[in-house]
C-alpha positions in Angstrom: 85.2 179.7 -32.2 84.5 178.3 -35.8 85.7 174.9 -34.7 83.2 174.8 -31.6 80.2 176.2 -34.3 81.1 173.1 -36.7 81.0 170.6 -33.7 77.5 172.1 -33.0 76.5 171.6 -36.2 77.5 167.9 -36.5 75.6 167.1 -33.4 72.3 168.8 -34.4 72.7 166.9 -37.6 73.2 163.4 -35.8 70.3 164.1 -33.5 67.8 165.1 -36.3 69.0 162.0 -38.5 68.4 159.9 -35.4 65.0 161.1 -34.8 63.9 161.1 -38.4 65.4 157.7 -39.5 65.5 155.9 -36.2 68.1 153.9 -34.6 69.1 150.8 -36.8 68.0 147.6 -35.1 69.7 144.5 -35.2 67.1 142.8 -37.2 67.1 145.4 -39.8 71.3 145.2 -40.1 70.9 141.4 -40.4 68.2 141.6 -42.7 70.4 143.4 -45.4 73.2 140.5 -45.0 71.0 137.5 -44.8 69.4 136.2 -48.0 66.3 134.2 -47.4 65.0 131.4 -49.4 62.0 133.8 -50.5 64.5 135.9 -51.8 66.5 133.7 -53.7 63.3 132.2 -55.2 62.7 135.4 -57.1 66.0 134.8 -58.8 65.3 131.5 -59.9 64.9 130.8 -63.7 62.8 127.9 -64.9 63.7 126.7 -68.4 61.0 125.7 -70.4 63.3 123.0 -72.1 65.1 120.3 -69.8 68.7 120.2 -70.3 70.8 117.1 -68.8 73.7 117.5 -66.4 77.1 116.5 -67.5 78.3 112.9 -66.7 76.2 109.6 -66.5 72.8 109.6 -64.8 72.5 108.0 -61.3 68.9 107.8 -61.1 65.6 108.5 -62.5 62.4 110.2 -61.6 59.6 107.5 -61.7 56.7 109.6 -61.1 55.7 113.2 -59.8 52.7 114.8 -58.4 52.2 118.5 -58.3 54.8 121.0 -59.1 58.4 120.0 -58.5 61.9 121.5 -59.7 65.2 120.1 -60.3 68.7 122.0 -60.3 71.7 120.9 -61.7 74.2 122.0 -59.2 73.3 126.0 -60.0 70.2 126.8 -57.6 69.1 129.6 -59.7 68.4 127.7 -62.9 65.8 124.9 -62.8 63.6 122.6 -64.6 60.0 121.2 -64.0 60.4 117.5 -63.1 58.5 115.1 -65.3 58.3 111.4 -65.1 61.3 109.5 -66.7 63.8 112.4 -66.2 67.2 111.4 -65.4 69.0 112.5 -62.2 72.7 113.3 -62.0 75.2 113.9 -58.8 74.7 117.2 -57.8 71.0 117.7 -58.5 69.0 119.6 -56.2 65.3 118.4 -56.2 62.6 120.6 -54.6 58.9 120.0 -54.2 56.4 122.7 -53.7 53.2 122.7 -51.5 51.2 119.2 -52.3 53.9 118.2 -54.4 55.5 114.6 -54.3 58.5 113.0 -56.1 58.9 109.3 -56.5 62.5 108.3 -57.6 65.3 105.6 -57.5 68.8 105.5 -57.9 71.2 103.0 -59.5 72.0 101.4 -56.2 68.3 99.8 -56.3 66.8 102.6 -53.5 63.5 104.1 -53.7 63.1 107.7 -52.5 59.7 109.6 -51.7 59.9 113.2 -51.3 57.0 114.9 -49.5 55.8 118.4 -50.2 57.9 121.4 -49.5 61.0 119.1 -49.4 64.5 119.9 -50.6 67.0 116.9 -51.4 70.5 117.2 -52.6 72.2 114.2 -54.5 75.7 114.6 -53.5 77.1 111.0 -54.6 75.8 107.9 -56.1 78.1 105.6 -57.4 77.7 101.9 -58.4 80.9 99.7 -59.4 80.0 96.5 -60.8 83.6 95.4 -61.1 84.2 95.8 -57.2 80.5 94.9 -56.5 80.2 98.1 -54.2 77.8 101.1 -54.1 77.9 104.3 -52.2 74.9 106.9 -52.2 75.1 110.2 -50.2 72.4 112.5 -49.9 72.0 115.8 -48.3 68.0 116.3 -46.8 68.2 120.4 -46.8 64.8 120.6 -45.3 61.4 118.6 -45.1 60.7 115.2 -45.0 61.7 111.8 -47.1 61.4 108.2 -47.3 64.1 106.0 -48.0 63.6 102.4 -48.9 66.8 100.4 -49.5 66.8 97.4 -52.2 70.6 96.7 -52.8 71.3 95.0 -56.2 71.7 91.3 -55.1 75.4 91.1 -56.5 76.7 93.9 -54.1 79.5 93.0 -51.6 79.8 96.7 -50.0 76.7 99.0 -49.8 76.4 102.3 -47.9 73.6 104.8 -48.0 74.1 108.0 -46.2 71.5 110.9 -45.4 73.0 113.9 -44.0 71.0 117.0 -42.4 71.9 120.2 -40.8 72.5 118.3 -37.3 72.4 114.5 -38.0 74.0 111.7 -40.0 72.4 108.5 -40.8 74.2 105.6 -42.3 72.1 102.4 -43.5 73.0 99.2 -45.3 69.4 97.7 -45.1 66.1 99.3 -44.2 63.3 101.4 -44.7 63.2 104.7 -43.0 62.0 108.3 -42.7 64.1 111.5 -42.1 62.4 114.9 -41.3 64.3 117.7 -40.6 64.6 121.5 -39.9 67.5 123.8 -39.1 66.7 122.9 -35.0 66.2 119.2 -35.0 66.1 115.9 -37.2 63.8 113.1 -36.5 64.8 109.6 -38.0 62.2 106.6 -37.8 63.3 103.3 -38.9 60.6 100.9 -40.1 60.7 97.1 -40.3 64.1 95.1 -41.1 66.2 98.3 -40.7 69.7 98.8 -39.2 70.8 102.4 -39.1 73.7 104.2 -37.5 72.9 107.8 -36.4 75.2 110.3 -35.5 75.1 114.0 -34.1 76.9 116.3 -36.3 78.0 118.1 -33.1 79.7 114.6 -32.0 80.2 112.4 -35.0 82.3 109.9 -33.0 79.3 109.0 -30.8 77.1 106.2 -32.5 73.4 105.6 -31.9 71.9 102.4 -33.4 68.5 102.2 -34.7 66.4 99.1 -35.6 62.9 98.2 -36.2 60.2 100.6 -34.9 62.6 102.7 -33.5 63.0 106.5 -33.6 65.7 108.9 -32.9 65.6 112.6 -32.4 68.6 114.8 -32.7 68.3 118.2 -31.7 71.0 121.2 -32.6 73.7 121.2 -30.0 72.4 117.8 -28.4 75.4 115.5 -28.2 72.9 112.3 -27.2 70.1 111.6 -29.6 66.8 110.7 -27.8 65.8 107.0 -28.9 62.2 105.5 -28.4 60.6 102.7 -29.4 57.3 103.2 -31.4 54.2 100.7 -31.4 53.2 99.4 -34.5 50.0 101.8 -34.9 52.7 104.6 -34.4 54.6 103.2 -37.3 51.7 102.9 -39.8 50.3 106.5 -39.0 53.8 107.6 -39.9 53.9 105.4 -43.0 50.6 106.7 -43.9 51.9 110.1 -44.5 53.5 108.7 -47.3 50.8 107.0 -49.0 51.1 108.2 -52.4 54.0 105.8 -52.8 54.9 105.0 -56.5 56.3 101.2 -55.7 54.6 98.1 -54.2 57.3 98.2 -51.5 56.5 101.7 -50.2 52.7 100.8 -49.3 52.2 101.3 -45.5 51.2 98.3 -43.4 47.8 97.9 -43.2 46.9 100.1 -45.9 44.9 99.5 -49.2 47.5 98.2 -51.7 44.8 98.4 -54.7 44.4 102.1 -55.0 44.1 103.0 -58.6 46.4 106.1 -58.2 49.3 103.8 -57.2 51.7 102.3 -59.5 53.5 99.0 -58.9 57.2 98.8 -59.3 60.0 96.5 -59.1 63.7 96.8 -58.8 65.7 98.9 -61.3 66.2 97.4 -64.7 68.6 98.3 -67.7 65.3 100.2 -69.4 64.5 101.9 -66.4 68.0 103.6 -66.0 69.8 103.6 -69.2 73.5 103.6 -68.2 75.8 101.5 -70.2 78.9 102.6 -68.7 79.2 102.8 -64.9 82.5 104.5 -63.2 84.9 102.1 -62.5 
């Protein structure tokens, strides 16, 4: 009798708790275990004094417009990006709304990051003894333009950009990568030779050349490729109009804007790195 009474009490308590609190939904359960980027943003500490990372620089910030942050491997401690700051392997660059970053790496490549973009420099090695260079970047989200200007003495040169769904290998070219968790859009400008693979099927390679576009969707084994008109290319290039280098000006745009800076290939003064890795 006492056992039966205890069971009835338990059932009544469970029913009452269900009525009062409601049945937990899947989304509520997921929100407890998933940390969003907005939640992480509240944990970020922005240091007032910039501290360089360990190792030798692999690049340099040429200019910045708006508010942008750089992290040295640790995504919770950041520094406001200023013109002239060195870049290191492992750095994470993030632009806020209406912000732009213009930088270059030791391999001679120029990078333009548009607003609301996150880019990680996984690797950038220049070996003068072997005349080789390898740069490996991860575009986490947003869009960026990559203009390759390999140093003239290089005999081996690889420039790689990875997203969640696609991988792009380039040895020459000027191209834009735009990505979100569902798809990656790659556009090749003039004098470009790109190799694109879907992360879902890395053994299948799609080749892109001048004025071609590839869209790699999540779970799609075969990227969609189309040829764009020059007008389409100019429209896409115009989205990156605040370029810091003359080589990044869009075709057909005014190259004499006062707010643009003209820049050439890297010099020893631009990136002070007397000792490069062998």
